[in-house]
N, C-alpha and C positions, 0 to 999 in steps of 0.2 A: 586345699589347706587353709586354715584360718591363720592369717598373718598379723592380726591386730595386736597380738602380744608376742613379739619375737625378740628374745634376748640373746645377744651375741657378745663377743669380746669387746670391751670398751678400751680404746686406745688413749683416752684422756688420762691425765695424771690423777693418782688417788687424792692429791691435794685439792683437785678441782671438783670433787663430788663426795657425797656421803659414802660411808662403807656400806656395801650392799649385803643383803641378808638372805641366807638359806635356812628355811625352817623345816625340821623333820618331825612329823607328828607321831606320837607314841600313844598306845592304848593297850588295855588289858587283852592278852591273847595275841599280841603282835608276834610274828615270826622273828626271832632274835636276829638272825643273819640278814633278813630284809632291812632291818634298821641299822645294825652295827656294821654291815659291809659298806654301805654308802657313807656312814658316819666316819669310818676309818679313812676312806679315801678323801672325803671332803674336809675333815678336820686336819688330816696331814697336809693337805694343800693350803688351807686357810691359816693354819698355825705356823707352818714353816715358810710360807711365802706371803706374809701379810701385805707386802707391797702391791699385790694384785687387787687389794681393796675389798676382799670378801670375808664374811664371817658365817659360821653355822651355829645353830642352837637347836635344842629339842623343846617341843611343847607337848602338853597333854591337855585334856579337857579342863581339869582343875589345877594344873601345875604340879600335881603330886606324882610320885613314882608309880609306875605300872608294873604288872607282872607279865612277863612274856609267855609265849606258848609253852616253853620248856622250863618255866619257873624262874628265869633270870629276872631280877629286879632292875628296872631301868629308870633313871631319873630324868626330870625335865627342868629346864630353866624358866619356862613361862607357861602360863595357862592361855587358853584361847581368848580370854578377856584382856590380857595384858601383853599380848604378842606384839613385837615390833613390826613395822612395815616390812613385808616379805617381798623379795624379788624372785625367789624360787621356793616352791613347796614340794617336799618329798613325802609321799604317802605310801608307807610299806603295807604289806599284807599279812596274812596269817589267819588262824581260826577266829580271831577276834573281829574280823571284818564281817562275818555272817550276820550278827545282829545289826551292824551298821547299814546293811542293805535295806533295812526297814526302819531305820532310826531317822525320823523326819528332821530332828534337830541337827544331826551330823550332816545329813545330805544338804540341808539348807546352808549350813556353815561352808561346806565344800563349794556350793554354788556362789556364795559370796566371795570366796577366795578366787574363783574363776574370773570374777568381775574385776578383781583388784590386783592379783598376782600375775606378773607377766609370763612366768613359765611354771607350769604344773607338771610334776613327774610322779611316777608310781613305780613300785617294785612288786612283782608277783601279783597276788590277788588284790593289791591296792587298786588296780585298774577296774575291778568289779565295782568298787565304790564310785569311781568316776562315771562308769556306765549307768549305775543306778541313779546318779545325780543328773544324768542327761548331758554329760560333758563330751561323750564320745560319738555323738550322732554324726554318721557319715565319715568318721575319722579312722585312720589306720592305727591299730593298737595290738598289743599282745598281753599275755598274762601267763600264769603257771600252766604248764601243759595239761594238768588235770582239770583246769577250770575254763578251758577254751570254749567248751560247749555252753557253759553257764554264761560266759561273756556274751556269746551270740544270743542266748535266750533273754538276757537283760536288755540288750539293744541289738536287734537284728540288722541294723544299718552299719554296725561296726565292720570295717574291713580288717578281718582278723589275720595277723601274720603268725603262722604256726611254726616258723623256723628260725626267726631272728632272736638274738639275745636281748635286743632292745629295739624300739621303733621310735625314731625322732620324726614327729609330725609337726614341726614348727614350734608352736607354743604349748604342745603336749608331748611328753616323752613317757612311754610305758616300757617296762622291762619284763622279761619272762621270770621264771621261778628263782627265788632265793638268791643264789650266788650271782645271778646275772645282774643284780643290783650293783655289784662292784663294777662290772663292765659299763653299766649305765652311768655310774658316778664318774668314772674316768672319762667317758665321753663328755659329761658335763664340764669337767675341767678343761678338756680340749676346746669345747665350744665357748666357755666363758673366759678362758685365758688364751691358751693356744696349745697346739699339739705337743710341742716340746715340753711344756709344763706338765701335761698329762703323762708323758713318758717319764719325766723326772719323778713324779709322784708314784707311778707304777713301780719304778725301780726302788724308791724309798720304802714302799710297803712290801717289796719283793713278791709282786703278783706275777705268776708265770705266764698267764694267758695274755697274749698281745691284742687287745681290742682296738688299739689305736694304729 
């Protein structure tokens, strides 16, 4: 496991540190629930419990809205050029990631984030982008069940988990298909705050599956 960037709950007072930031990247062809599921969890947490010291925002390449895979328009607060310092990046999947696998600009941007962002996470086929960028060499990871073979083709060194809803490999967390991003986001709350906070958020959004 690569422990050089390992982000856990911070027991210091919010007054003693800057507010920490979670960025969720959007793009044309993003699977809506890949993005909106984690957003619901993480925004419920950060808005209803600001004392924990975290915020979440969306970004896109140019800061403009994107069209999801099922035609839902999704807005962004930032572009990749004016994005605040991130402590966590969430990269969703969807049909729109296919061109990203060969987009040198996006892959290089992802590599730069790897060097600067302590915790990188993905939902569904978002992990394919991480594999194409070289982030998953020798790492445990997962993706949508229908893309497990492609994940192995992109990087044969990946230790593929075919049964877990999400895989926490220290400074990289990947989740399986679509709705599993909700489980991953609740795990993030548990990791970055505590388990009781995650249970509170799960109750607030009335999510019936108990991943915590």
